[in-house]
C-alpha positions in Angstrom: 148.5 85.4 161.5 150.5 85.0 164.9 154.2 84.6 165.8 153.8 81.1 167.0 152.0 80.2 163.6 154.9 81.8 161.7 157.0 79.6 163.2 155.3 76.3 162.7 154.8 77.3 159.1 158.7 78.0 158.8 159.4 74.1 160.2 158.0 72.7 157.2 160.5 74.6 155.0 160.9 76.3 151.6 158.6 74.7 148.8 156.8 75.7 145.8 154.5 77.4 147.8 156.1 79.0 150.6 160.3 80.9 150.4 161.8 83.0 153.0 164.0 86.3 152.3 166.0 88.2 154.8 165.2 91.1 154.3 162.9 93.3 151.6 166.3 94.1 149.9 165.6 90.9 147.8 162.3 92.5 147.0 162.8 91.7 143.0 163.7 88.1 143.7 160.4 87.9 145.7 158.7 89.4 143.1 159.5 87.2 140.7 158.6 84.5 143.5 155.3 85.6 143.9 154.8 85.9 139.7 155.7 82.2 139.5 153.0 81.2 142.4 150.5 83.2 140.7 151.3 81.2 137.7 150.6 77.8 139.4 148.9 77.5 143.4 149.3 80.5 145.2 151.7 80.6 148.0 153.6 82.6 150.4 156.7 85.1 150.5 157.8 85.6 154.3 160.4 88.7 154.5 162.2 88.6 158.1 163.1 84.2 157.8 166.5 83.3 156.7 167.2 80.6 154.3 168.0 78.5 157.2 164.8 79.0 158.6 165.1 81.3 161.6 163.0 84.3 162.3 164.7 86.9 162.6 162.4 89.7 161.7 163.4 92.9 160.3 162.7 96.9 160.9 159.8 97.8 158.5 158.8 101.2 157.8 156.3 102.8 155.5 159.0 103.6 153.1 159.7 99.6 153.2 156.2 99.0 152.1 156.3 101.3 149.7 159.3 99.9 147.9 157.8 96.4 148.1 154.6 97.5 146.7 156.2 99.3 143.9 158.0 96.3 143.2 155.0 94.1 143.0 153.5 96.7 140.7 155.4 95.5 137.7 153.7 92.2 137.8 151.3 92.2 134.7 148.2 91.7 134.9 148.0 93.9 137.8 147.5 91.9 141.1 147.0 92.9 145.0 148.5 90.6 147.1 147.7 90.3 150.9 150.7 91.7 153.3 150.5 91.1 156.7 153.2 92.5 159.4 153.6 90.2 162.3 155.3 91.3 165.1 158.7 89.8 166.9 161.1 90.6 169.4 162.7 94.2 169.9 160.4 95.9 167.4 161.4 93.7 164.9 158.7 92.4 162.5 157.9 89.7 159.4 156.4 90.2 156.5 153.8 87.9 154.8 153.0 88.5 151.6 150.6 86.1 149.9 148.5 85.2 146.9 146.5 83.0 145.9 146.8 81.1 141.9 145.8 84.1 139.5 142.8 84.0 137.3 144.6 85.9 134.7 147.5 83.6 134.0 150.0 84.0 132.6 151.7 86.6 134.7 155.1 88.1 133.9 157.2 90.2 136.1 159.5 93.1 134.2 158.4 91.4 130.8 159.2 87.4 132.2 156.6 84.8 133.0 158.0 83.2 135.9 156.9 79.1 137.4 158.1 77.3 140.2 160.1 74.3 140.4 160.3 72.8 144.4 161.8 75.7 146.1 163.2 77.5 143.3 161.7 80.1 140.6 163.0 79.8 136.9 161.9 81.7 133.7 158.8 79.9 132.2 159.5 78.0 128.5 157.9 79.9 125.6 155.7 76.6 125.2 154.4 77.0 128.4 153.8 80.3 128.2 151.5 79.9 125.1 150.0 76.9 126.6 148.8 79.0 130.0 147.9 81.8 127.5 145.8 79.7 125.4 143.9 78.0 128.5 143.1 81.6 129.5 141.4 82.3 126.2 139.6 79.5 126.3 136.9 80.0 128.6 135.8 82.7 126.5 136.5 81.8 123.0 137.3 77.8 121.9 136.4 75.2 119.1 133.3 74.1 120.6 131.6 77.6 120.9 132.6 78.8 117.4 130.1 78.8 114.5 129.5 76.0 112.9 129.6 77.5 109.4 127.0 76.3 106.7 125.2 74.0 109.3 121.7 74.0 109.9 119.5 72.6 111.8 118.4 70.5 109.0 121.9 68.7 108.8 121.2 67.7 112.8 119.3 64.5 114.2 116.2 66.1 115.9 115.3 62.6 117.1 118.2 62.8 119.0 117.9 66.4 120.1 114.6 65.3 121.8 115.8 62.6 123.3 118.5 64.1 125.4 115.9 67.1 126.7 113.5 64.5 127.4 116.3 62.6 129.3 117.5 65.7 130.9 114.1 67.5 132.3 113.0 63.8 133.7 116.6 63.7 135.4 115.8 67.3 136.8 118.9 68.8 135.0 116.8 71.0 132.4 113.9 73.4 133.0 110.9 71.8 131.0 109.6 73.4 127.9 106.4 72.9 126.6 108.1 73.6 123.1 109.5 71.0 120.3 110.7 73.1 118.0 114.6 72.3 117.7 115.7 75.7 118.0 114.2 76.3 121.1 115.6 72.7 122.3 118.8 73.6 121.4 118.8 77.0 122.7 118.2 75.4 126.2 121.1 73.5 125.5 123.1 76.6 124.9 124.1 75.0 121.6 122.2 78.0 119.9 122.6 82.0 120.0 120.9 84.3 118.0 120.1 82.2 115.2 123.9 80.3 115.1 124.5 76.8 115.5 127.8 76.0 117.7 130.1 73.4 116.3 129.1 71.7 119.9 125.8 71.2 118.5 127.0 69.4 115.2 129.5 67.4 117.3 126.6 65.9 119.3 124.0 65.7 117.1 125.1 65.8 113.4 124.0 63.4 110.7 126.6 60.9 109.7 126.5 61.9 106.4 127.4 65.7 106.9 129.8 64.7 110.1 131.9 62.4 107.7 132.3 65.5 104.8 132.8 68.4 107.4 134.0 67.0 110.2 136.0 64.4 110.1 137.5 64.1 113.4 134.4 62.9 114.7 136.1 59.6 114.2 135.9 56.4 116.4 138.8 53.8 115.7 138.3 50.1 117.2 140.7 47.5 117.1 141.1 43.8 118.6 145.1 42.8 118.4 146.2 39.3 118.8 149.0 39.5 121.6 150.1 41.7 123.3 151.1 44.8 120.7 149.7 46.3 117.1 151.5 43.6 114.9 148.5 41.7 113.9 144.8 42.9 113.6 142.1 40.6 114.4 139.3 43.4 113.7 139.8 47.0 112.5 137.1 49.2 111.9 135.9 52.6 112.3 132.7 55.0 112.5 131.6 58.8 111.8 129.4 60.3 113.7 127.7 62.4 116.7 129.1 61.9 119.9 125.9 59.7 121.2 126.0 57.6 117.8 130.0 57.0 118.7 129.6 56.3 122.1 127.1 53.8 121.0 129.3 52.0 118.4 132.0 52.1 120.8 130.2 50.1 123.9 128.2 47.7 121.4 132.1 47.1 119.8 133.3 46.3 123.5 130.2 43.9 124.1 130.8 41.7 120.7 134.8 41.9 120.9 135.4 41.4 125.0 135.3 37.6 126.2 133.1 37.1 129.1 135.1 36.1 132.3 134.0 32.7 134.2 134.2 32.6 138.2 133.1 30.3 140.7 132.1 30.9 144.2 133.1 28.9 147.2 129.1 28.5 147.7 127.8 28.3 144.4 128.3 25.7 142.0 127.3 27.6 139.2 129.5 30.0 137.1 129.1 33.5 137.4 129.9 35.0 133.9 130.5 38.8 133.9 132.4 41.3 131.3 136.2 41.4 131.3 135.8 44.7 132.7 133.2 46.6 134.4 130.8 48.3 131.7 130.4 51.2 134.1 134.0 51.8 134.2 134.6 51.4 130.2 131.3 53.7 129.4 133.0 56.6 131.7 136.3 56.2 130.3 134.6 56.5 126.9 132.5 59.3 127.9 135.3 61.3 128.9 137.2 60.4 125.9 134.5 62.1 123.6 134.0 65.3 126.3 137.4 66.4 126.6 139.1 65.5 123.6 140.5 68.1 121.6 138.1 68.7 118.8 140.6 71.1 116.9 142.8 68.7 115.6 141.6 67.8 112.2 143.2 64.3 112.2 142.0 63.6 115.7 139.6 60.9 117.5 138.7 58.5 119.7 140.5 55.2 119.6 139.6 51.4 121.4 142.1 49.1 121.3 141.9 45.6 123.1 145.0 43.5 123.6 145.4 40.0 125.3 146.1 41.7 128.4 144.6 45.3 128.4 142.0 47.8 127.3 142.8 50.8 126.0 140.9 54.2 125.3 143.0 57.0 123.9 141.6 60.8 122.7 143.3 63.3 121.0 145.0 66.2 123.0 146.4 66.8 126.2 145.2 67.2 129.5 144.9 70.5 130.4 144.5 73.0 133.3 147.8 71.8 135.2 145.6 68.2 135.6 148.1 64.9 135.9 147.5 61.4 135.7 148.0 61.5 139.3 145.5 64.2 140.1 142.6 62.6 138.3 142.6 59.6 141.0 142.3 62.1 143.6 139.4 64.8 144.2 139.7 67.3 141.8 138.2 70.3 140.3 136.5 69.6 137.0 137.5 72.2 134.5 136.2 70.0 131.2 138.0 71.2 127.7 134.4 71.4 125.9 132.1 72.6 128.9 129.6 72.5 126.2 129.6 69.1 124.8 130.4 67.9 129.0 127.5 69.5 130.1 124.9 68.0 127.3 126.3 64.6 128.0 125.7 65.8 132.0 122.1 66.5 131.2 121.5 64.0 129.4 122.6 61.0 132.2 125.6 59.9 130.2 128.1 61.3 133.3 126.9 61.7 136.7 128.9 64.2 138.8 131.9 66.8 137.6 135.2 66.0 138.6 134.2 62.3 139.8 134.8 60.4 136.2 138.4 59.0 137.1 137.4 58.2 140.7 134.4 56.2 139.8 136.5 54.1 137.2 138.7 53.5 140.1 135.9 52.3 142.2 134.6 50.5 139.2 137.9 48.6 138.4 138.8 48.0 142.4 135.4 46.4 143.2 135.5 43.8 140.3 139.1 42.6 141.5 141.0 44.2 138.9 144.3 45.9 139.0 144.1 50.1 139.1 143.3 51.8 135.9 146.0 53.7 134.1 146.2 57.4 132.9 148.8 58.5 130.4 149.2 61.9 129.1 151.9 62.0 126.0 151.5 65.4 125.0 149.2 64.3 121.7 146.5 61.8 123.4 145.6 60.9 126.8 145.1 57.3 127.1 143.0 54.9 129.5 144.3 51.6 130.3 142.4 48.9 131.9 144.1 45.9 132.8 142.5 41.9 134.1 146.0 41.1 135.3 145.0 37.2 136.2 143.9 33.9 134.6 140.5 33.6 133.6 137.8 31.2 132.7 137.1 33.0 129.3 134.0 32.1 126.7 136.5 32.2 124.0 138.2 28.8 125.6 135.3 27.3 124.1 132.4 25.7 126.1 133.7 21.9 126.3 136.4 23.4 128.8 134.1 25.3 130.6 131.9 22.4 130.7 135.1 20.2 132.0 135.8 22.4 134.8 132.1 22.6 136.5 132.0 18.6 136.0 135.4 18.1 137.7 133.9 20.6 140.5 131.2 18.5 140.8 133.1 15.2 141.1 135.2 17.1 143.8 132.3 18.4 145.8 131.4 14.6 146.5 134.7 13.2 147.4 135.8 14.0 150.9 139.4 12.4 150.7 139.7 14.0 147.1 140.5 12.1 144.1 143.4 11.3 142.1 144.0 12.5 138.4 143.2 9.1 137.3 140.6 8.8 139.0 139.2 12.1 137.9 140.1 11.4 134.3 137.9 8.0 134.8 135.1 9.3 136.4 134.8 12.0 133.5 135.2 9.0 130.6 138.1 7.8 128.7 137.5 10.7 126.3 139.0 13.2 128.2 142.5 14.1 127.5 145.1 14.2 130.3 147.0 16.8 128.8 144.1 19.2 128.9 142.7 17.9 132.1 145.8 18.9 134.2 145.3 22.7 132.4 141.6 22.5 133.8 142.9 21.7 137.2 145.7 24.5 136.9 142.9 27.3 136.0 140.9 26.1 139.2 143.9 25.7 141.0 144.6 29.5 140.2 141.2 30.1 140.9 141.5 29.2 144.6 138.8 26.9 143.9 140.9 23.2 144.0 144.1 22.4 145.5 146.3 19.0 145.7 147.3 17.0 148.6 150.4 15.3 147.8 152.9 14.8 145.3 153.7 13.1 142.1 150.9 9.8 141.3 150.1 10.0 144.7 148.6 13.7 144.6 145.1 13.8 145.1 142.5 16.8 144.3 140.3 18.6 146.7 137.5 20.8 146.5 138.1 24.4 148.5 
């Protein structure tokens, strides 16, 4: 690294991934920082730079390097940071110690684990340490890849297994096989090894009667509430079954329960009916909930809740691997909590690309003209929230209101100078209620389809 690059780096200031040390006399503090960086996003420590950002360098000998290396060797598990010497004026040097995010986290220095908070290094809490250790062990031993004790292929939906494999082969996501034997198909999906079924196989393909008895956490709760809170139910049901069955039940509930949003386009007389929320976005949210939830929580479930102003999809368990709601809406690495389950969903075509699910949701919602989706992680569950955010002509308002609004637009299309309220009412017929007519005009105005010209009784409504 040339000296001018060091100077440019120093200008950015100390941060979560950069720290300055005047000399290697503070190597103990530096080793703590290196340990913290290993536990997070990696980083660099510069020796020979003051806390104010002055590049002063220091005298560096072999003994200096040996002392620094000995201190870094007290980090456990062992690591091998990159140490670079950069010459400054008058025979002095800056030492650059660089590490990437560790692959065997959590790391400890002299028996204590550390993390970075801004440009400071602090001891990690016991909960943080345990969570990081759990995530490290997760790659080898996790709930989904443990034996499904007592389960056999007879407890699985063989038709669903064959449909999944056929779809995966058609999409080029699985090698074609001549065998139709369920055990061979499960082995190809990585769900059976040495004759032992994994729990993931039960979650994906288990028959409902066995699932309900043996894995009650394979549960979907759906509800429609009146208003903006959970005080009053309009509908409240729950389903037990495998992941594919639960996905189908959730989508059917949304189709049957969500109102249809009606809209008009300036050049078209016909009303355009569309689902209140984009089906591709809600399907992605449901698939993510089923793939990434924590199945080890015995009382866990996936929930779908519809309120007057929003739709919420919840799943048991927190976000893992350092992911936050903010990071999920930016390009990010995919590290599914249940890779066997997620991998089967991918092969089936339920999810399309690794790490793009939340980005796809945001794109679909934006294209539909809705407010951005929200993600909330409260530590016990993750919630994906959709809002519609504007007045809608909905199926639930009744066909009479929709027909009146269409008739109003037809009248105004033929009236170049517009029509007064009394004229519109007269042409619609004496049975037209004036209060409802005013409500219909307000809806059309909010949709940008009509506008009043003038004030009071003299106002005339015109088509936009």
